[in-house]
C-alpha positions, -999 to +999 in steps of 0.1 A: +128+695-866+111+666-864+100+651-905+072+644-908+088+609-918+106+606-884+069+611-866+053+589-889+082+563-881+079+565-845+038+566-844+048+530-865+071+515-837+045+523-810+021+506-827+039+473-829+049+470-795+013+480-781+003+451-808+035+427-795+026+436-754-008+430-763-006+394-777+022+384-750+000+392-722-028+381-734-015+343-737-040+317-736-045+287-715-059+258-736-090+244-722-082+213-717-053+226-691-081+244-670-092+220-643-118+235-624-127+216-594-158+223-583-172+225-546-175+193-523-206+192-508-225+172-479-262+164-482-287+155-451-304+125-467-340+112-453-366+087-465-404+083-451-412+050-461-450+039-459-476+021-479-482+053-497-448+041-522-461+008-530-504+014-525-509-014-503-525-014-468-499-021-445-493-004-413-461-004-412-437+029-413-397+034-411-374+062-412-339+066-431-318+091-419-285+101-432-260+119-448-232+116-483-209+135-489-192+139-524-159+145-515-156+106-504-186+090-516-194+077-487-233+069-476-240+063-440-269+056-426-296+048-400-326+030-406-357+023-379-389+006-388-421-003-373-453-033-375-435-050-395-414-078-397-385-077-424-376-104-447-353-077-470-344-039-470-328-032-502-319+002-517-333+008-556-325+027-585-355+043-604-383+062-612-415+069-590-436+034-590-417+015-608-400-022-597-364+000-599-328-019-601-310-033-570-285-007-555-279-023-525-290-049-498-289-032-464-307-061-446-313-093-456-335-116-430-314-146-415-325-157-382-307-134-361-320-103-344-310-069-358-309-042-332-324-015-340-318+012-355-307-012-387-271+012-397-240+014-424-223+033-451-219+025-485-194+037-512-209+047-540-196+045-579-196+080-598-227+068-619-250+055-583-235+091-573-256+108-600-284+086-597-288+095-562-285+131-565-307+128-591-328+121-572-340+081-578-332+059-551-356+045-529-362+023-500-381-007-503-391-030-476-402-069-487-421-089-461-430-121-466-468-108-470-454-080-499-424-078-523-423-046-516-449-044-490-434-006-480-415+021-499-397+058-501-374+079-521-340+090-504-344+134-503-311+149-503-307+187-484-276+202-491-256+211-460 
């Protein structure tokens, strides 16, 4: 009936069909075309600001509480201080113990009284966001006596 030659041809055709089907079904999408969006996170931001950050004998303290959203790149904050008269309150970028580089001025004395808590928002650039998330930001509060008098690192906790 069926000869060995016919069985070989059928086997070869089935093998080629299977190979073609596998290659067609396993079409690869180039890595550049694959865009996986990372999850958008939000964070609670806090900073305990005191003399430990600057190694001074100041009695002044401050607390910054806020939030950061990766989707909108918006950092919102409220800052309260006591036992000092600030000349300037700034956010700085740098390692612990360094003077750091100025990122933003939150308050600069202009003669007008500032109601507490001091609050505001900042829209961050990609570089600023990366440094914030790495834990490189701190608050520095300058007075007439010392620059800075007190400081504290911003810490982030994921919501």
